[in-house]
C-alpha positions as CSV (number, residue, x, y, z in Angstrom):
1,X,-4.5,-25.3,-1.6
2,X,-3.0,-23.6,1.4
3,X,0.5,-23.7,-0.3
4,X,-0.8,-21.2,-2.9
5,X,-0.9,-18.6,-0.1
6,X,2.4,-19.6,1.5
7,X,5.0,-16.8,1.6
8,X,7.7,-18.7,3.4
9,X,11.1,-17.5,2.2
10,X,9.8,-14.4,0.5
11,X,11.0,-10.8,1.3
12,X,8.6,-7.9,1.4
13,X,9.1,-4.2,1.6
14,X,6.2,-2.3,3.1
15,X,6.2,1.5,3.0
16,X,4.3,3.5,5.7
17,X,4.5,0.3,7.8
18,X,4.6,1.9,11.3
19,X,0.9,2.4,11.8
20,X,-2.6,1.8,10.3
21,X,-3.0,-0.1,7.1
22,X,0.7,-0.6,6.6
23,X,1.2,-2.2,10.0
24,X,-1.9,-4.4,9.4
25,X,-0.6,-5.6,6.0
26,X,2.9,-6.2,7.4
27,X,1.4,-8.5,10.0
28,X,-0.6,-10.3,7.3
29,X,2.6,-10.9,5.2
30,X,4.5,-12.0,8.3
31,X,1.7,-14.4,9.2
32,X,2.0,-15.8,5.7
33,X,5.7,-16.5,6.2
34,X,7.4,-13.4,4.7
35,X,10.4,-11.5,6.1
36,X,9.8,-7.8,6.2
37,X,11.6,-4.5,5.4
38,X,9.7,-1.6,7.1
39,X,10.0,1.9,5.6
40,X,8.6,5.0,7.4
41,X,9.6,8.5,8.5
42,X,9.7,7.8,12.2
43,X,10.6,4.1,12.4
44,X,8.6,1.0,12.9
45,X,10.3,-0.5,16.0
46,X,7.0,-1.7,17.6
47,X,5.8,-3.5,14.5
48,X,9.3,-4.9,13.9
49,X,9.3,-6.4,17.4
50,X,5.9,-7.9,16.9
51,X,6.9,-9.4,13.6
52,X,10.1,-10.8,15.0
53,X,8.2,-12.5,17.8
54,X,6.4,-14.4,15.0
55,X,9.8,-15.8,14.0
56,X,10.3,-13.5,11.0
57,X,13.3,-11.5,10.1
58,X,12.8,-7.7,9.9
59,X,14.7,-4.6,8.9
60,X,13.5,-1.1,9.9
61,X,14.5,1.7,7.5
62,X,13.8,5.3,8.4
63,X,13.3,7.4,5.2
64,X,11.4,10.4,3.9
65,X,9.4,9.3,0.9
66,X,8.3,12.9,0.0
67,X,11.2,12.8,-2.5
68,X,12.7,9.9,-4.5
69,X,16.2,10.5,-3.2
70,X,16.1,7.7,-0.5
71,X,14.6,5.0,-2.7
72,X,17.9,3.5,-4.0
73,X,19.3,3.5,-0.5
74,X,16.3,1.5,0.8
75,X,16.5,-1.0,-2.1
76,X,20.3,-1.5,-1.5
77,X,19.8,-2.0,2.2
78,X,17.1,-4.6,1.6
79,X,19.3,-6.5,-0.9
80,X,22.3,-6.4,1.4
81,X,20.2,-7.8,4.3
82,X,18.1,-10.4,2.4
83,X,19.7,-10.8,-1.0
84,X,16.4,-10.3,-2.9
85,X,13.1,-8.5,-3.0
86,X,10.0,-10.5,-3.8
87,X,7.2,-8.2,-2.8
88,X,6.7,-4.4,-2.7
89,X,3.7,-2.9,-1.0
90,X,3.5,0.9,-1.9
91,X,1.4,2.0,1.1
92,X,2.9,5.3,2.3
93,X,0.6,8.2,1.7
94,X,-0.6,11.6,3.0
95,X,-3.7,13.6,2.7
96,X,-4.7,17.3,2.9
97,X,-8.3,18.4,3.5
98,X,-9.2,21.8,2.1
99,X,-12.0,23.1,-0.1
100,X,-10.9,22.9,-3.7
101,X,-11.4,26.7,-4.2
102,X,-8.8,27.3,-1.5
103,X,-6.4,24.4,-2.2
104,X,-2.8,25.4,-2.3
105,X,-0.1,24.4,-4.8
106,X,2.1,23.3,-1.9
107,X,-0.5,20.9,-0.6
108,X,-1.2,19.6,-4.1
109,X,2.5,19.0,-4.8
110,X,3.3,17.3,-1.5
111,X,0.4,14.8,-1.8
112,X,1.2,14.0,-5.4
113,X,4.9,13.5,-4.6
114,X,4.3,10.9,-1.8
115,X,1.2,9.2,-3.1
116,X,1.9,9.0,-6.8
117,X,5.5,9.9,-7.8
118,X,7.2,7.8,-5.2
119,X,4.9,4.8,-6.0
120,X,6.2,4.8,-9.6
121,X,9.9,5.3,-8.9
122,X,9.9,2.8,-6.0
123,X,8.3,0.3,-8.3
124,X,10.8,1.0,-11.0
125,X,13.8,0.6,-8.6
126,X,12.5,-2.7,-7.1
127,X,11.5,-4.1,-10.5
128,X,15.1,-4.0,-11.7
129,X,15.9,-6.6,-9.1
130,X,12.8,-8.6,-9.8
131,X,13.4,-8.8,-13.5
132,X,16.8,-10.5,-12.9
133,X,14.9,-13.4,-11.3
134,X,11.7,-13.0,-13.5
135,X,9.6,-12.9,-10.3
136,X,8.0,-10.2,-8.3
137,X,4.8,-9.0,-6.7
138,X,4.1,-5.2,-6.6
139,X,1.0,-4.1,-4.7
140,X,0.0,-0.5,-4.8
141,X,-2.5,1.0,-2.3
142,X,-5.0,3.0,-4.1
143,X,-8.4,4.1,-2.7
144,X,-12.2,4.2,-3.4
145,X,-11.3,7.8,-4.5
146,X,-9.8,6.3,-7.6
147,X,-13.4,5.8,-8.6
148,X,-15.1,8.7,-6.9
149,X,-14.0,12.3,-6.3
150,X,-14.5,12.6,-2.6
151,X,-15.0,15.9,-0.7
152,X,-12.3,18.4,0.3
153,X,-9.4,16.1,-0.9
154,X,-8.8,16.9,-4.6
155,X,-5.1,16.1,-4.6
156,X,-5.6,12.8,-2.7
157,X,-8.3,11.7,-5.2
158,X,-6.1,12.7,-8.1
159,X,-3.1,10.8,-6.6
160,X,-5.1,7.6,-5.9
161,X,-6.5,7.7,-9.4
162,X,-2.9,8.0,-10.7
163,X,-1.9,5.0,-8.6
164,X,-4.7,2.9,-10.2
165,X,-3.6,3.9,-13.7
166,X,0.1,3.4,-13.0
167,X,-0.7,0.0,-11.7
168,X,-2.3,-0.9,-15.1
169,X,0.5,0.7,-17.1
170,X,3.2,-1.2,-15.3
171,X,1.3,-4.4,-15.5
172,X,1.1,-4.0,-19.3
173,X,4.9,-3.7,-19.5
174,X,6.1,-6.0,-16.8
175,X,3.7,-9.0,-16.8
176,X,5.8,-10.7,-19.5
177,X,8.9,-10.1,-17.2
178,X,7.4,-12.2,-14.4
179,X,6.1,-9.3,-12.3
180,X,2.5,-9.1,-11.1
181,X,1.5,-5.5,-10.5
182,X,-1.9,-5.0,-8.8
183,X,-3.5,-2.6,-6.4
184,X,-5.8,-2.6,-3.4
185,X,-8.5,0.1,-3.1
186,X,-9.5,0.3,0.6
187,X,-12.8,1.8,1.5
188,X,-13.4,4.0,4.6
189,X,-10.9,2.6,7.1
190,X,-10.2,3.4,10.7
191,X,-6.8,5.1,10.4
192,X,-5.2,8.5,11.3
193,X,-6.1,9.8,7.9
194,X,-9.9,9.3,8.5
195,X,-9.9,10.5,12.1
196,X,-11.4,13.9,11.2
197,X,-14.3,12.1,9.4
198,X,-14.9,9.7,12.3
199,X,-14.8,12.5,14.8
200,X,-17.5,14.4,12.8
201,X,-20.8,12.7,13.9
202,X,-22.8,14.0,10.8
203,X,-20.1,12.9,8.3
204,X,-19.4,9.6,10.1
205,X,-23.1,8.7,10.1
206,X,-23.5,9.5,6.4
207,X,-20.5,7.3,5.6
208,X,-21.7,4.4,7.8
209,X,-25.2,4.6,6.3
210,X,-23.7,4.0,2.9
211,X,-21.5,0.9,3.9
212,X,-23.5,-2.3,3.8
213,X,-21.2,-3.9,6.4
214,X,-22.2,-1.2,8.8
215,X,-18.7,-0.4,10.1
216,X,-15.5,1.3,9.3
217,X,-12.8,-1.0,7.9
218,X,-9.9,-2.0,10.1
219,X,-6.2,-2.6,9.2
220,X,-6.7,-6.3,9.7
221,X,-9.3,-6.3,6.9
222,X,-6.5,-5.9,4.4
223,X,-4.5,-8.9,5.6
224,X,-6.2,-11.4,3.3
225,X,-6.1,-9.2,0.3
226,X,-2.4,-8.4,0.6
227,X,-1.4,-12.0,1.2
228,X,-3.5,-13.1,-1.9
229,X,-1.9,-10.5,-4.2
230,X,1.6,-11.3,-2.8
231,X,1.2,-15.1,-3.2
232,X,1.1,-17.6,-6.0
233,X,-2.7,-17.6,-5.7
234,X,-2.8,-14.4,-7.8
235,X,-0.2,-15.4,-10.4
236,X,-2.6,-14.7,-13.3
237,X,-3.8,-11.4,-12.0
238,X,-2.3,-8.3,-13.7
239,X,-3.3,-4.6,-13.4
240,X,-6.3,-5.3,-11.2
241,X,-7.6,-2.9,-8.6
242,X,-9.1,-5.0,-5.8
243,X,-11.7,-3.1,-3.8
244,X,-11.9,-3.9,-0.1
245,X,-14.7,-1.6,1.1
246,X,-17.4,-3.3,3.1
247,X,-19.7,-3.1,0.1
248,X,-19.5,0.7,-0.5
249,X,-19.1,0.4,-4.3
250,X,-21.9,-2.1,-4.5
251,X,-24.5,0.3,-3.2
């Protein structure tokens, strides 16, 4: 049974891997046996060193994912270094908090570009290599706000809803080509994006009161989910949005 979750010999790209959820999932994939390509705006040297201490190979690529212009370069570097791409985790994302009545076009466009547009075109670029081998695992990071509207984050909610729907659309087209496309929808996690919420005692309490687990999620809480979706254990899963939320959606 444990072999179903074995990622030995697999190569994974993780975007936004320098901190938070991306770093947590990268460690999970490395623990499962995968070699890693890290993509971030500022570099992931610390996470890269930690992964290499586990005996994994790692490549750190600095790139700005606010446009699609760097995607082909990233894919080409990964293929030169490792010869293939087995797993893509589209995790990079940004958020803007402003009342909807005041929300700017600039903030809307910037969030949608990173959180939705890049997810589609990165998946497209990587799928071209995966289709040659009729094998691949694409894991998109959505959010609870794919199901709920949230407060003060209209573009973030829209972008994460788009991620969920793109996941299903790509699964419909690519399942027959040997590619599993699924998503993870994290709940309220302890990351830089949620710091304003955690620092607000009233808002933080209202969130914690709604979570049956009684705590904020941590990056390590996504390790099992990402390894599952990256491994043979999920070979018959297509277009699924896996919620990891401490029970938020159950209440």
